[in-house]
Rosetta silent file (secondary structure, phi, psi, omega in degrees, C-alpha in Angstrom):
SEQUENCE: MSMFINHESVQGKFEVIDSFAIPRRKEFYLIGLITEGLIQEGWHAHIPLNGSLTLAVKIERVEYVLKAQQEYPVLVIAAQDEELDLLLSLSVGSEQVIISTEGAE
SCORE:     score description
SCORE:     0.000 S_00000001
   1 L     0.000  121.986  179.127   26.501   -2.755   -3.200 S_00000001
   2 L  -100.648  173.236 -171.429   28.223   -4.818   -5.974 S_00000001
   3 L  -124.080  -14.758 -177.884   30.898   -3.652   -8.313 S_00000001
   4 L  -123.250  155.409  174.757   30.490   -5.841  -11.475 S_00000001
   5 L  -103.358  135.119  165.606   27.362   -6.453  -13.766 S_00000001
   6 L   -82.138  104.986 -164.588   26.086   -9.876  -14.743 S_00000001
   7 H   -68.794  -21.461  175.925   25.245   -8.973  -18.236 S_00000001
   8 H   -66.198  -20.880 -178.506   22.671  -11.786  -18.467 S_00000001
   9 H   -88.199   -6.671 -175.111   20.593   -9.902  -15.790 S_00000001
  10 E   -65.828  128.726 -175.558   20.454   -6.580  -17.670 S_00000001
  11 E  -121.334  -20.748  175.293   16.948   -5.485  -18.254 S_00000001
  12 E  -171.212 -179.704  174.356   17.224   -1.820  -19.398 S_00000001
  13 E  -127.548  142.668 -178.179   19.099    1.416  -19.638 S_00000001
  14 E  -129.374  124.415 -177.159   18.291    4.678  -17.858 S_00000001
  15 E   -98.182  113.509 -174.197   19.680    8.043  -18.834 S_00000001
  16 E   -88.125  133.240 -177.074   20.002    9.994  -15.694 S_00000001
  17 E   -82.991  -54.616 -176.279   19.233   13.701  -15.986 S_00000001
  18 E  -159.263  174.614 -179.955   20.115   14.589  -12.430 S_00000001
  19 E  -141.074  151.469 -175.565   20.171   13.229   -8.826 S_00000001
  20 E  -164.777  160.837 -177.056   19.248   14.506   -5.386 S_00000001
  21 E  -121.024  151.926  161.477   18.727   13.283   -1.806 S_00000001
  22 E  -123.295   97.300 -174.718   16.064   13.971    0.873 S_00000001
  23 H   -57.665  -42.748 -179.747   17.978   13.148    4.014 S_00000001
  24 H   -58.713  -39.950  172.993   14.966   13.226    6.347 S_00000001
  25 H   -79.260  -13.219 -173.672   13.387   10.488    4.233 S_00000001
  26 L    50.073   57.672 -174.341   16.712    8.684    3.847 S_00000001
  27 E  -140.804  140.576  179.805   16.149    8.502    0.097 S_00000001
  28 E  -111.003  133.081 -178.287   18.255    9.082   -3.044 S_00000001
  29 E  -121.792  138.406  172.403   16.531    9.930   -6.329 S_00000001
  30 E  -123.278  115.285 -177.064   17.707    9.558   -9.724 S_00000001
  31 E  -106.540  139.237 -172.483   15.565   11.328  -12.402 S_00000001
  32 E  -171.892 -152.363  178.149   15.947   10.576  -16.096 S_00000001
  33 E  -128.490  137.271  168.443   14.507    8.699  -19.175 S_00000001
  34 E   -77.916  127.358  177.762   14.266    4.964  -19.842 S_00000001
  35 E  -102.207  -15.277  178.698   16.209    4.565  -23.020 S_00000001
  36 E  -164.662  140.585  172.707   15.891    0.782  -23.402 S_00000001
  37 E    67.012 -144.283 -170.200   13.935   -1.980  -21.876 S_00000001
  38 L  -121.573  160.006  167.259   12.186   -1.988  -18.459 S_00000001
  39 L  -135.291  137.235  177.552   12.496   -0.790  -14.905 S_00000001
  40 L  -139.723  153.937  172.994   10.882   -2.286  -11.906 S_00000001
  41 L   -61.189  139.461  177.230   11.092   -1.852   -8.097 S_00000001
  42 L    90.106   -1.821  165.832   13.323   -4.445   -6.480 S_00000001
  43 L   -85.269 -176.655 -170.251   15.737   -4.419   -9.520 S_00000001
  44 E  -122.932  132.849  166.982   19.136   -2.793   -9.316 S_00000001
  45 E   -89.282  124.831  175.621   20.608    0.474  -10.790 S_00000001
  46 E  -101.163  113.221  178.839   24.271    0.257  -11.676 S_00000001
  47 E   -90.036  121.822 -172.952   25.872    3.551  -11.285 S_00000001
  48 E   -65.478  126.800  167.627   29.176    3.909  -13.201 S_00000001
  49 L   -95.697  -34.394  170.518   32.198    4.638  -11.075 S_00000001
  50 L  -156.080 -159.508 -176.849   34.767    4.299  -13.878 S_00000001
  51 L   -65.723  -28.191 -172.592   35.162    2.394  -17.165 S_00000001
  52 L  -128.503  -12.661  179.775   34.768   -1.037  -15.556 S_00000001
  53 L  -104.809  138.210  171.573   33.309   -0.553  -12.100 S_00000001
  54 E  -128.226  162.082  173.236   29.655    0.193  -10.981 S_00000001
  55 E  -102.116  119.642  179.424   27.868    0.777   -7.750 S_00000001
  56 E   -97.039  128.573  178.244   24.613   -1.317   -7.617 S_00000001
  57 E  -128.221  137.163 -178.116   21.772    0.195   -5.608 S_00000001
  58 E   -74.457  131.383  175.800   18.423   -1.451   -5.098 S_00000001
  59 L   -83.268  115.169 -176.762   15.435    0.483   -6.581 S_00000001
  60 L   -76.639  -38.669  173.724   12.812    0.724   -3.763 S_00000001
  61 E  -168.302  168.596  177.982   10.223    2.095   -6.114 S_00000001
  62 E  -118.492  131.809  176.535    9.655    4.084   -9.243 S_00000001
  63 E  -120.091  168.699 -172.384    7.809    7.332   -9.163 S_00000001
  64 E  -128.167  138.217  175.981    6.891    9.739  -11.914 S_00000001
  65 E  -127.666  152.900  172.847    7.284   13.634  -11.882 S_00000001
  66 E  -100.972  129.743  175.422    6.168   16.380  -14.305 S_00000001
  67 E  -140.195  127.893  178.590    8.764   18.915  -15.399 S_00000001
  68 L    47.568   52.211  178.317    7.988   21.391  -18.177 S_00000001
  69 L    57.011   17.205  171.029    4.853   19.398  -19.134 S_00000001
  70 E  -118.895  146.012 -176.491    6.810   16.056  -19.650 S_00000001
  71 E   -90.603  133.864  178.429    6.635   13.122  -17.422 S_00000001
  72 E  -128.926  138.757  171.510    9.980   11.647  -16.080 S_00000001
  73 E   -82.929  145.764 -178.734   10.475    8.512  -14.108 S_00000001
  74 E  -123.050  117.516  172.749   12.342    8.853  -10.755 S_00000001
  75 E   -83.589  123.710 -179.081   14.143    5.878   -9.369 S_00000001
  76 E   -97.801  123.319  177.187   13.861    5.915   -5.515 S_00000001
  77 E  -115.684  119.166  171.146   16.864    4.392   -3.464 S_00000001
  78 E   -71.583  140.307  177.558   16.667    3.850    0.225 S_00000001
  79 L  -158.774  143.907  170.195   19.887    4.725    1.799 S_00000001
  80 L   -77.135  170.734 -171.330   21.330    5.419    5.287 S_00000001
  81 H   -47.495  -50.650 -167.279   23.348    8.655    6.094 S_00000001
  82 H   -71.903  -37.361  174.242   26.669    7.397    5.015 S_00000001
  83 H   -62.916  -39.687  170.583   25.329    5.846    1.788 S_00000001
  84 H   -59.734  -34.229  175.662   23.529    9.154    1.022 S_00000001
  85 H   -67.236  -44.528 -179.485   26.843   11.022    1.404 S_00000001
  86 H   -67.923  -53.706 -177.508   28.573    8.594   -0.968 S_00000001
  87 H   -59.275  -39.110  177.843   25.775    8.760   -3.640 S_00000001
  88 H   -58.971  -41.179 -173.956   25.691   12.514   -3.338 S_00000001
  89 H   -73.837  -15.329  173.683   29.489   12.771   -3.875 S_00000001
  90 H   -72.958  -22.385 -176.228   29.167   10.747   -7.156 S_00000001
  91 L    46.137   60.170 -177.253   27.178   13.752   -8.645 S_00000001
  92 L   -77.835  130.914 -177.048   25.235   11.408  -10.878 S_00000001
  93 L  -179.616  144.546  175.862   23.775   13.255  -13.793 S_00000001
  94 L    59.961   39.770  178.649   24.070   13.188  -17.608 S_00000001
  95 E  -149.970  166.829 -174.033   25.092    9.589  -17.700 S_00000001
  96 E   -99.698  135.755  179.387   23.694    6.198  -18.465 S_00000001
  97 E  -119.605  138.595  179.148   22.776    3.707  -15.692 S_00000001
  98 E   -90.169  141.482  176.613   22.263   -0.031  -16.374 S_00000001
  99 E  -107.150  135.501  175.981   19.184   -1.735  -14.840 S_00000001
 100 E  -141.639  164.809  176.519   19.459   -5.269  -13.804 S_00000001
 101 L   -83.765  -10.803  179.933   17.635   -7.914  -11.778 S_00000001
 102 L  -117.574  149.856  170.297   20.781   -8.594   -9.764 S_00000001
 103 L  -179.414 -179.071 -178.067   22.864   -6.568   -7.301 S_00000001
 104 L   -72.873  153.428  177.318   23.941   -6.687   -3.734 S_00000001
 105 L  -100.086    0.000    0.000   21.332   -6.798   -1.116 S_00000001
């Protein structure tokens, strides 16, 4: 998990509507809309912690769900129990996440 974004690696922006976890699968999900650029598996979502720090998490895959007859992308993040607890505690929703090719492995 990295804390700063290399702006040259930014590929897109994702407006998170909501987030949730499925602990049995050890996965965290961000549902939202791509507002700019692209998103790919293997890239990183930078979740804002405050005005200058972000938490970079690797996108394992991108799924799509239907809600009220509209399709929404879902970013799937693999995470262990402690990481899931941290991500859930952030209550990610109604905020913009930067997508980049770089982040902590």
